[in-house]
N, C-alpha and C positions, 0 to 999 in steps of 0.2 A: 259428442264430446270426444276429447283427445284420448280418454281411456278406452271408450267403446271402439273408436277407430284405430286404436293402437298407433296413434300418430306420435312417434317417439320424439321428433324434433319439437312439436308443440308441448308434449309432456315435459321435456327438459326445460324449455323456456318458462313455462308456468311454474315448475318446481323451483328453478333458480330464483325467480321473483318471489316466491313464497318464502324460501329460506332466507333471502335477504331482508324481507319485510318483518319476519317474525323471529329471527335469530335461532332457528332450530338448526341442527347439524346434519341430519340425515332424513331422507324421505324415500319410502318404498311404495310402489303401486302394485296391486295384485288383482287377478281376475276373480270371478265368483267361485272358482274351484280352489282358490288360494294360491295358485301358481304366481310367482313374482314375474312381472313383465317389465318392470322398470325400477331402477334404483339410482339415486343421485348421491354422490360423495363416497359411497362404499360399494365395492364390487359385488355383483350378483354371484351367489353360490349356485352351481348347477343343481337343479332339482329343488331349489328353495321354495318353501310354501309357508304362507303366513298362518295356516291352520295349526301349525306346530306351536303357536303362541296363543294363549287364551284371548288376548286382546284382538288378535287377528280373526279368530273364530267369532268373537262377539261382534266385531264390525261387519263381518259377512252375514251375520244374522240380523243386522240392522241396529245394533247397539253400540254407540261410541264407548270407548273404554280407555283407561290409562293405568299405568303401572310403573314401578321401578323394578328392573330385573335385567338379567343378561339376555342379550340378543346377538345377532350376527355382528352388530356394531360394537358390542362390548356392554359393560354395566351402564345402564342408562335410564333416564326418565323417558318413557315411551307412551305414545297415544295412538289410537287407531279410530277410524271412522269409516262408515260405509260411503261409497261413491254412488250417487243416485242419478238416474236418467228417467225423467217422467215418473218419479216415485218408485222406480224399480231399481233394486240393487244391481249394479253392473261391476262392482269391484270394491276394493278397500284401499285406503291410504294409511300408512303407518309413518309416524315421524317422531323425532325426539332429539334429545341432547345427551351426549356421553358424559358420564361422571368420571372424569379422568384428571390428569395433572393440569390441563388447561383450565378446566372448570374450577379446580381448587385454587390455582393461582389467580384467576379472575375474581373469585370470592374473597380472597385475601386482599386484593387491591381495594375492594369496596369496604371490607370490614376491618382491615389491619389485624386480622386474627389468623393464626395458622389453621389450615383447613385440610382434612384428610378424609378419604372414603375407604372403608374396609369391607371386604366380602370374604366370608369364611376365615376371618381373623387376619387377612393379609391386605396390604395397601394396594388399591387399584388406581388411586389418584391422590396426590398430595401436593401441598405448596412447599413442603420441606423434607418429606421422607421419600425413600426409594420405593419404587413399585416392587411388591413382593415382600417388603418388610413385614414382620409379624407383630400384631398388636400386643400379645402377651400381657394382658391386664385382666386376669380372671374376674376380679370383683366388678369391673366395668362391664365386661362381656356378659356376665351372669345377669346383671340388672337389665342391660339393654336387650338381650335376647329373650328376656321375660316380658319385653314390651314396654319397659319403663325408661323414661328419660333420666340420664345420669347428669347431674350438674353439681360441680364442686371441685375440690382439690384432689389431685391424683398424682401418682408416680407414672409418668408416661414417657417411654423411650429414655430412661435414665435421667429424667428431668422432672422437677416438681412443676406442675402446671395447674391452672385453674381453667375449667372449660365445661363444655356441654358435649355430651355423647348421645346422639339422637338415633333411635331405631328407624331404619328405612324399610318401609313395608310395601309389599307388592299388592296387586288388586285382590288378592285372597286374604289380606291382612296378616300374612306371614312376614316375620322380620327376615329380610334378605341381605341387610348390610347395616353399617354404622356410619353416620356422619359425625366427625369430631371437629369442634371449633375450639381452639385452645390459645392460651397465652401464658407466659411465665409471670410469677409475681413481680419480678423486676420490670417487665414490659408494662404490666398493668399500672404500677406506680408511676413509671415514666410517662405513660399516656395521660394519666390523671393530672400530672404536673404540667403537661404541655398546654 
């Protein structure tokens, strides 16, 4: 296999085809010791090792895994799987999709709803807010970080909105972020009349 042979041109060709087919944004290939040997779309960090991520360690132990968390690529939906050769683990592949402004804008195009992702109370991606803006909505944060979905009316960035604030959980079931999907009452009425 290209992983076993460390055939980087073949790895790149296969990786680009995979990204194009499945719409993921990044792909990382690691050896059995966790050392990263190949990355597509994001620069390799010297000494980078996938064992620093639980999903990387799981994959190298033969268990596919997925999570939402921070990685070298940013806050993202991430998945990992072992790479096998004759049923023997020869490495791992990690791939995913970054939850950033592009993600939020794409989601808004589909839903026509404002979309934002918050980590540690700050915007990491949004269709209308600036990166780094602070959520500052204690009632929403308290409910969501307790693991509950918040749906309803709220004061959000000095505007009355109706929306959903969903906890984003990692593979250890910890709330690591918030996905907000909102609209204003005026937009809601306008959309209903259209």
